[in-house]
C-alpha positions, 0 to 999 in steps of 0.5 A: 468573456467569450474567447475564453470560455473558448479557450477553457472548454477547449482546454478540458476536452484535451485534459479529457481526451489525454485521460481518456486515452491513458484509462483505455490503456492496455497492461503490459504483460510483465510479472512483479519479483522481488528478490528476498534474502529467501529467494525471489518472491512473485507478487500477486498482480491479477486477481479474478473479477469478482462475480458482481463484474462478471459480463464485464471484466475477467480478470482485475488488473494492479495499477503495476501493470499500467506503469512506465517500464523503469517506473515497474524497476524500480518498485521490484528492487527493494534497495533502489524503492524510496518506500521500502525505506518505511518498510524496514522502519515499520519492521524494526518498529514491530520487532521492537520491546515496548509497553509494560510488559515489554513486549514486542508485537511480534512477540505477542500469541497468535491464536487466530488469524486476526490480528490487532482489536479484531483476535481480541473480539473488540468491535465496539470501540474502546476498551480498557486494555488499548494503549492509554496513549492512543498509539501515539508512543509508536508513531512518535517512534516511528517520525523519530527514525523517520528523521534520521540520527 
C-alpha cells in the first residue's frame, strides 16, 4: 500500500511539473494573418490588460501564441482548417430564407449594433415573437448539412 502511495505521489508531481512548464512558457512573437477573397486579414491576438490586472500583466495574449508552429499555420489557412467547415455551414444558415416570412437572418434590418434578443429589448425571458420551435429547425438544418448529402 505504501509503494502505491509513493508511485501516485511521484506521478502527480511529474504531471504537475510538466504542466507548470507549459503554463510558464513564453508566447511566440507571431502575427495571425488569414488570406481572404478580399485580401489578407490580420486577426488581433493580443489586447491591453484591463485595469484590474495592472501591475500583474500589461498584455493579454491569445492562446494562439502558445501553440506549435504547425498548429498556428493550420489555423491561419482557412482551407486546411477543419473548423472552417462549420463557419461555412453557419454562413449558409445565416443567409438561407426560413420562417413564416421567408426572410434570412442576414436580411433582417440592423438599426443598432445589437442583435437577437438584445436588439428587441428582450431581457426578461421569452417573448411571443421568438421562434415557436425554440430554434430546433435551424439546429436540425445545421446537423443535416454537417452530415452531408
